[in-house]
C-alpha positions as CSV (number, residue, x, y, z in Angstrom):
1,M,-157.6,62.5,157.0
2,V,-154.4,60.5,157.5
3,G,-151.4,60.1,155.2
4,D,-147.8,60.8,154.6
5,K,-148.6,64.5,154.1
6,F,-149.5,64.7,157.8
7,H,-146.7,62.5,159.1
8,A,-144.7,65.5,160.4
9,P,-147.1,68.4,161.0
10,E,-145.5,71.9,161.2
11,V,-147.9,73.0,163.9
12,V,-149.9,70.9,166.4
13,I,-152.9,72.3,168.4
14,A,-154.3,70.5,171.4
15,G,-157.7,71.9,172.4
16,E,-161.4,72.1,172.1
17,L,-163.5,71.2,169.0
18,N,-167.1,72.3,168.7
19,M,-169.6,74.1,166.5
20,D,-171.1,77.6,166.6
21,L,-174.7,78.5,166.1
22,I,-175.0,82.2,165.4
23,F,-178.1,84.3,165.3
24,Y,-178.2,87.7,163.7
25,G,-180.7,90.6,163.8
26,L,-182.2,89.9,167.3
27,P,-183.9,92.7,169.3
28,E,-181.6,94.6,171.6
29,T,-183.8,93.6,174.6
30,L,-184.6,89.9,175.0
31,E,-187.6,89.5,177.2
32,P,-188.4,86.3,179.2
33,E,-191.1,84.0,177.8
34,R,-191.2,85.9,174.5
35,E,-190.4,84.3,171.1
36,H,-187.7,86.4,169.5
37,L,-187.1,86.1,165.8
38,A,-183.6,86.3,164.2
39,K,-183.2,87.7,160.7
40,K,-180.4,85.3,159.8
41,M,-178.4,82.4,161.3
42,A,-175.2,80.5,160.6
43,F,-174.1,77.0,161.7
44,T,-170.3,76.9,161.5
45,L,-167.1,75.6,163.0
46,G,-166.6,77.0,166.5
47,S,-163.9,77.0,169.2
48,S,-160.8,79.1,169.3
49,S,-158.5,76.1,168.9
50,A,-160.3,74.8,165.8
51,I,-160.8,78.1,164.1
52,F,-157.1,78.8,164.5
53,A,-156.2,75.4,163.1
54,H,-158.6,75.6,160.2
55,N,-157.4,79.1,159.0
56,L,-153.7,78.3,159.6
57,A,-154.1,75.2,157.3
58,V,-155.8,77.3,154.6
59,L,-153.0,79.8,154.7
60,G,-150.6,76.9,153.9
61,S,-149.2,75.4,157.1
62,R,-149.3,71.6,157.8
63,V,-151.5,71.4,160.8
64,G,-152.3,68.6,163.2
65,F,-155.1,68.7,165.8
66,I,-155.6,66.8,169.0
67,S,-159.0,66.9,170.7
68,R,-162.0,65.0,172.0
69,I,-165.5,65.0,170.5
70,G,-168.7,63.0,171.1
71,Q,-170.2,60.4,168.8
72,D,-172.8,62.8,167.5
73,R,-173.6,64.9,164.5
74,M,-171.9,68.0,165.8
75,G,-168.7,66.1,166.4
76,E,-168.9,64.7,162.9
77,A,-169.5,68.2,161.4
78,A,-166.6,69.7,163.3
79,R,-164.2,67.1,162.2
80,E,-165.3,67.3,158.6
81,W,-164.9,71.1,158.7
82,L,-161.3,70.7,159.8
83,N,-160.6,67.9,157.3
84,E,-161.8,70.1,154.4
85,S,-159.2,72.8,155.3
86,G,-156.4,70.2,155.2
87,V,-156.0,69.8,159.0
88,D,-155.0,66.3,160.1
89,T,-157.7,65.1,162.6
90,S,-156.3,61.6,163.0
91,R,-155.6,62.3,166.7
92,V,-159.1,63.6,167.4
93,R,-160.7,61.0,169.8
94,C,-164.4,60.2,169.6
95,L,-165.9,59.4,173.0
96,P,-169.0,57.2,173.3
97,A,-172.3,58.4,174.8
98,P,-173.1,60.0,177.2
99,A,-170.3,62.3,176.1
100,R,-171.5,65.0,173.8
101,T,-169.7,67.5,171.6
102,G,-169.9,71.1,172.9
103,L,-171.9,73.8,171.3
104,T,-171.7,77.6,171.5
105,V,-174.7,79.8,170.7
106,I,-173.9,83.4,169.8
107,L,-176.7,86.0,169.9
108,T,-175.4,89.0,167.9
109,R,-177.0,92.5,168.4
110,Q,-176.1,96.0,167.2
111,R,-173.9,96.9,170.1
112,D,-172.8,93.6,171.5
113,R,-173.2,89.8,171.5
114,L,-174.2,87.2,174.0
115,I,-172.2,84.0,174.1
116,L,-173.7,80.8,175.5
117,T,-171.7,77.6,175.7
118,Y,-172.5,74.0,176.5
119,P,-169.0,72.6,177.3
120,G,-169.6,68.9,176.6
121,T,-166.2,67.4,175.7
122,I,-164.5,70.8,175.7
123,F,-163.5,70.2,179.3
124,E,-162.3,66.6,178.7
125,L,-159.0,66.7,176.9
126,S,-156.3,65.5,179.2
127,Y,-152.5,65.0,179.3
128,D,-153.1,61.2,178.7
129,D,-154.8,62.0,175.4
130,L,-151.7,63.5,173.9
131,D,-149.7,61.5,171.4
132,F,-146.1,62.7,172.1
133,D,-144.5,61.1,169.1
134,Y,-146.9,63.1,167.0
135,L,-146.5,66.3,169.1
136,L,-142.7,66.2,169.1
137,S,-142.6,65.7,165.3
138,A,-143.8,69.3,164.9
139,R,-142.0,72.6,165.0
140,H,-144.5,74.6,166.9
141,F,-147.3,74.0,169.5
142,H,-150.3,76.3,169.9
143,L,-152.7,76.3,172.9
144,A,-155.9,78.4,172.9
145,S,-158.7,78.8,175.5
146,F,-156.4,78.2,178.4
147,F,-159.2,78.6,181.0
148,L,-161.4,76.0,179.3
149,Q,-158.7,73.3,179.3
150,R,-159.8,72.0,182.7
151,A,-158.5,68.5,182.4
152,L,-155.3,69.5,180.7
153,R,-154.4,72.4,183.0
154,P,-153.1,70.3,186.0
155,R,-150.3,69.0,183.9
156,M,-149.8,71.9,181.5
157,L,-146.6,73.0,183.1
158,E,-145.2,69.5,182.5
159,L,-146.4,69.6,178.9
160,F,-144.8,72.9,178.2
161,R,-141.6,72.0,179.8
162,R,-141.4,68.7,177.8
163,L,-142.2,70.5,174.5
164,K,-139.5,73.2,175.1
165,Q,-136.9,70.5,176.0
166,A,-137.7,68.9,172.6
167,G,-137.0,72.2,170.8
168,L,-140.6,73.3,169.9
169,T,-141.7,76.9,170.1
170,I,-145.0,77.6,171.9
171,S,-147.8,80.1,171.4
172,L,-150.6,80.6,173.8
173,D,-153.9,82.5,173.5
174,T,-155.6,82.7,176.9
175,N,-159.0,83.8,175.6
176,D,-161.6,84.7,178.1
177,D,-161.9,83.3,181.6
178,P,-165.6,82.3,182.2
179,E,-165.0,82.5,186.0
180,D,-163.4,85.9,185.7
181,A,-160.6,84.9,188.1
182,W,-157.7,85.2,185.6
183,D,-155.3,82.9,187.4
184,G,-155.6,79.1,187.0
185,N,-151.8,78.7,187.5
186,L,-151.1,80.6,184.3
187,S,-148.1,82.6,185.6
188,P,-145.6,79.7,185.8
189,L,-146.3,78.7,182.2
190,L,-145.3,82.1,180.7
191,E,-141.6,81.5,181.0
192,F,-142.0,78.7,178.4
193,V,-144.2,80.8,176.0
194,D,-142.5,82.2,173.0
195,I,-145.6,84.1,171.8
196,L,-148.4,85.2,174.1
197,L,-151.5,86.3,172.2
198,V,-154.2,88.3,174.0
199,N,-156.8,91.0,173.3
200,E,-156.9,94.3,175.1
201,R,-159.4,93.3,177.7
202,E,-157.5,90.0,178.4
203,A,-154.2,91.9,178.8
204,K,-155.7,94.3,181.3
205,R,-157.5,91.6,183.3
206,L,-154.3,89.5,183.4
207,T,-152.2,92.3,184.8
208,G,-154.6,94.7,186.5
209,A,-153.2,97.5,184.3
210,E,-155.5,100.3,183.2
211,E,-153.7,101.1,180.0
212,V,-152.9,98.5,177.3
213,S,-149.3,99.7,176.8
214,E,-148.7,99.1,180.5
215,A,-150.3,95.7,180.4
216,A,-148.1,94.7,177.5
217,E,-145.0,95.9,179.3
218,R,-145.9,93.8,182.4
219,L,-146.6,90.7,180.3
220,A,-143.4,91.1,178.4
221,K,-141.5,90.6,181.6
222,R,-142.9,87.1,181.8
223,A,-143.3,85.9,178.2
224,A,-140.7,86.3,175.4
225,L,-143.1,88.1,172.9
226,V,-146.5,89.6,173.8
227,V,-149.0,90.4,171.1
228,V,-152.1,92.4,172.0
229,K,-155.0,92.5,169.5
230,L,-156.8,95.8,169.4
231,G,-159.7,95.0,167.1
232,S,-160.4,97.6,164.5
233,Q,-157.4,99.6,165.9
234,G,-154.9,97.0,164.8
235,A,-152.4,95.3,167.1
236,L,-149.3,95.9,169.1
237,A,-146.4,93.7,170.2
238,R,-143.9,94.0,173.0
239,Q,-140.6,92.2,173.3
240,G,-138.4,93.3,176.3
241,G,-138.2,97.0,175.9
242,K,-139.1,97.2,172.2
243,Q,-142.7,97.8,171.1
244,W,-144.4,97.7,167.7
245,Q,-147.9,98.9,166.7
246,V,-149.6,98.6,163.4
247,P,-153.1,100.0,162.4
248,G,-156.1,97.9,161.5
249,L,-157.8,97.5,158.1
250,N,-161.0,99.3,157.2
251,V,-163.4,96.5,156.0
252,S,-167.1,95.8,156.0
253,V,-167.9,93.7,159.1
254,M,-170.3,90.8,159.1
255,D,-169.4,89.7,162.6
256,A,-166.3,89.5,164.8
257,V,-166.6,85.8,165.7
258,G,-163.2,84.2,165.4
259,A,-161.4,87.4,164.4
260,G,-158.8,87.1,167.2
261,D,-158.2,83.4,166.3
262,S,-157.8,84.3,162.7
263,F,-155.3,87.0,163.6
264,D,-153.4,84.4,165.6
265,A,-153.3,82.1,162.5
266,G,-152.0,84.9,160.3
267,F,-149.4,86.0,162.8
268,I,-148.1,82.5,163.5
269,Y,-148.0,81.6,159.8
270,Q,-145.7,84.5,159.0
271,Y,-143.6,84.3,162.2
272,L,-142.8,80.6,161.6
273,R,-141.6,81.5,158.1
274,G,-139.0,84.0,159.6
275,A,-141.0,87.2,159.1
276,D,-140.2,90.0,161.5
277,V,-142.6,91.1,164.2
278,E,-144.0,94.0,162.2
279,K,-144.7,92.0,159.1
280,S,-146.3,89.2,161.3
281,L,-148.5,91.8,162.9
282,R,-149.7,93.2,159.6
283,F,-150.5,89.7,158.3
284,G,-152.3,88.9,161.5
285,N,-154.4,92.1,161.0
286,L,-155.1,91.0,157.4
287,A,-156.3,87.5,158.5
288,G,-158.4,89.0,161.3
289,A,-160.0,91.5,158.9
290,L,-160.7,88.8,156.4
291,S,-162.5,86.8,159.0
292,V,-165.0,89.5,159.9
293,T,-166.2,89.8,156.3
294,R,-168.2,86.5,156.5
295,A,-170.3,84.8,159.2
296,G,-168.3,82.9,161.9
297,G,-164.6,82.4,162.1
298,T,-163.9,80.3,159.1
299,E,-166.4,81.1,156.3
300,A,-164.2,83.8,154.8
301,F,-161.4,81.3,154.5
302,R,-163.6,78.5,153.1
303,D,-164.6,80.8,150.2
304,R,-161.3,80.6,148.3
305,A,-162.3,83.1,145.6
306,H,-163.2,85.7,148.2
307,L,-160.0,84.9,150.1
308,R,-157.8,85.4,147.1
309,K,-159.5,88.6,146.0
310,F,-159.2,90.0,149.6
311,M,-155.4,89.1,149.6
312,E,-154.9,90.8,146.2
313,E,-156.6,94.0,147.5
314,H,-155.1,94.2,150.9
315,W,-151.7,92.4,150.7
316,P,-150.2,94.1,147.7
317,A,-146.6,92.9,148.2
318,P,-145.2,91.1,145.0
319,G,-145.9,87.4,145.2
320,A,-148.2,87.9,148.3
321,E,-150.5,85.0,147.3
322,A,-147.7,82.5,146.9
323,E,-146.2,83.8,150.1
324,S,-149.4,83.0,152.0
325,G,-149.5,79.5,150.6
326,I,-153.3,79.7,150.1
327,R,-154.8,76.3,149.2
328,H,-156.7,76.5,145.9
329,D,-158.8,73.3,146.2
């Protein structure tokens, strides 16, 4: 989707784009060579970068997306999903075979979930794929899934430095490290990061701290503002010696896929509009809680009637719907 509307995006994301296949109601024990039956399934937009982009666009931001996909049905589906939310995908590059779009299969169970990912083009986005005229027209740059950006990571410090010199603000969500090493030359980048977004486990793994408050304090010495997502317990933020914490919302949970990415979208949406840290945390909690009420990370945002009703019930400030900029189409 290309047009004057997207000439100057407010936020640009460079990252992975793939679909999620989610199975529900599986047995707690999966035995080899047995055919296990799921009670339900969902095929939906996947990847932290894309879920963030989709939901931020629905909330009302002008969003541009830079990525690589394969010439296959999953790539077409992922691009279409983003287009429907209003995200500009004109800088998504489609690679010929044998390149294939990635896929994540999520097996949900009562106590946990198993996450299986075929990377495909997830690993392929590089510095040379970036359109800097497009990037530098934005106010803000967001990067997710740091440890999956294998082709981009060698020049990520150069990228962040160039963006900061041009006056953009930067947010970073590390997400999980599949290799469980928690390094990847992340530390030098943090001095350029305006908002570091991590969950409790990630904060502890990045710092070696046993308590989340200690982890946040350590990270805040390296990044300007640190936000730690605590799931149903809400979220906290740390900036220098100042700390905020807000409780979570009590909602009926379908699944937690994309909840953290949805939180990021809510937080960044408010923060870029001048909201203070506490209000941004509360709106991040709201977006994360909305996400878990439907399958996958974007379905609750795609159902606009459900979204508006949820906002009316849980964001009671006068003019809250207009403030969120929710798209009605």
